[in-house]
N, C-alpha and C positions, 0 to 999 in steps of 0.2 A: 530550436530543437526539431524543426522538420525531417531533418535526417534521420531524428531516432524513433524509428516506428518498428512495428513488428508485424507481419504478414500470413496469414493463414490459407492454405490450398488444400484442395485433396489430393492424397498421393498418386491417385490415377490421373489427376490432370491438374500437374502442378503451374501450368500457366496460366491457369484461372485464378485469381487472387480472390478468394471468398470473403475475405474480412481485413481493413488494416487497422488497428490502434496505435495509438503511441503513449506511452507511459507516462505517469504525470505523478504519482504519488506512493509511498509505504506509508500506510496510516497504522501508527502502531498505537492499539486499544487498552485503555487501565480500565479497572473495574474497585469498586471498594471491597476490601477484605474486612471480615467479622475479627472482633479482637475485644478481648475483656478488660483490657487494659484501660486506665483511664491516665489522663496528665490533669496538673493543674495549673491555670492559668489566674493569678491573683485568688479570689475564693472561690473559684469556679472550676469544678470537675467536669472536665470534658473526656468523654470517651474517645479513645485513638481508635481511627478505621483508615488504615494504609492503604494504599493503590495498590494494586497486585496487576503486573503485565498479562494480558489475556490472551490476543492474538493481532497480527498484521494484516491491513488489508490493502492488496494492490490495485490501486485504481487507473485506469485508461482512459482514455478520450478516443470516442469512436469515429471513425473516417479522417479525419482531420486532427492539427493540433488544439484547434478550439471547439472540438468536438464533444457530445453530451459525454460528462463520466460518467462510467459503470466500474461495478466491482469487476476483476479479471475472472471471478467465480463464474460470472452470468456466461462468459463466452464459450466455454464446452459444453453444459448442459445445454443451453436455452438456443444458443444463435448456430453451435457447429455440431448439434445433437445428431444427427444421420449420418455422420462420417465417421467410416471405420480407423482410419488413419490420417492424421493431419500432418500436413507439411508445413513447419513452422521456422518463418527465416527472421532473424533479429538484425536490424539495420542500426547504425554504420558499420557493425562487427562482421556483416555479411556471413552469419553462419546458419547453416540450416540444418533442423533437424526432423526426423520424423517421429510421431509420437503414438502411438495404438493404445486405447484403454484408457483409464481414470487416468488423466495428468496435469488436473488441476494445481495441484500441488507444486508439480515439477515446474509447470508454467510458473509458477510465483517467485521460487529460486530462481528460475534463468533471468525472470526481469531484475532480480536482485543481481545476478552476477552480471549482466551483460551493461546493466546502467548505473555504475556507481555514483554519478550524479544527480540521480534522481531525489527530489523534494522528502524529507522525510518529514511526519509529524509524529506529535506524541498527544493523543486525546483521551480526556473522560467525558463520555458523550460525546457533544458537539464542541465541547472547551477546551481551546488549547491549551496544555499542562507547560509547554514552555511558550513565551512570547516569539522568538525567533526560529524561523524553520531551522532545520539541521539536515546539512545532507553529508551521512555516514560519519554522524559523531560531531562535525564542528559546525558549528552555528553561523549561520549565512550573513546576518544582522543581529549586532547586538544592541538590544534598548534598554534604558535602565527601568527597574522594576520598581513598581510602588507598591511597597508593605504596608498593609492596614496596620493601624495600630489596635491594640486588644485593651480592655481595662476601663 
């Protein structure tokens, strides 16, 4: 995936690359939802707390495919803070766009659009909800799940 990267440059100096990142993961985050419903398991009444989707974090690697992982949200306000208009190039598609102002949400969407084979994970806290990583809805590797017995 060395050829899958995004470069950032100042619109006024497009030949100078300020930052290069490598998209690595779309992390879907879930949290527990309050519920007043209970389920009986044997003689025990158990409170139901379904998982609810909250957000998707876009994770990129800094400077190299093995670089430090960071949330894409950090790139704009922290790393590229004083730049009014940013020239962003998505490779290998070789698509360049210029964005002014607030563009974190658009950048996240562009990662989703231009890197359809990016790793997708589903998490509750730090725990994987699905054993196998998913690439746009298709499991990458299917493993047998161990289902604990209750009773």
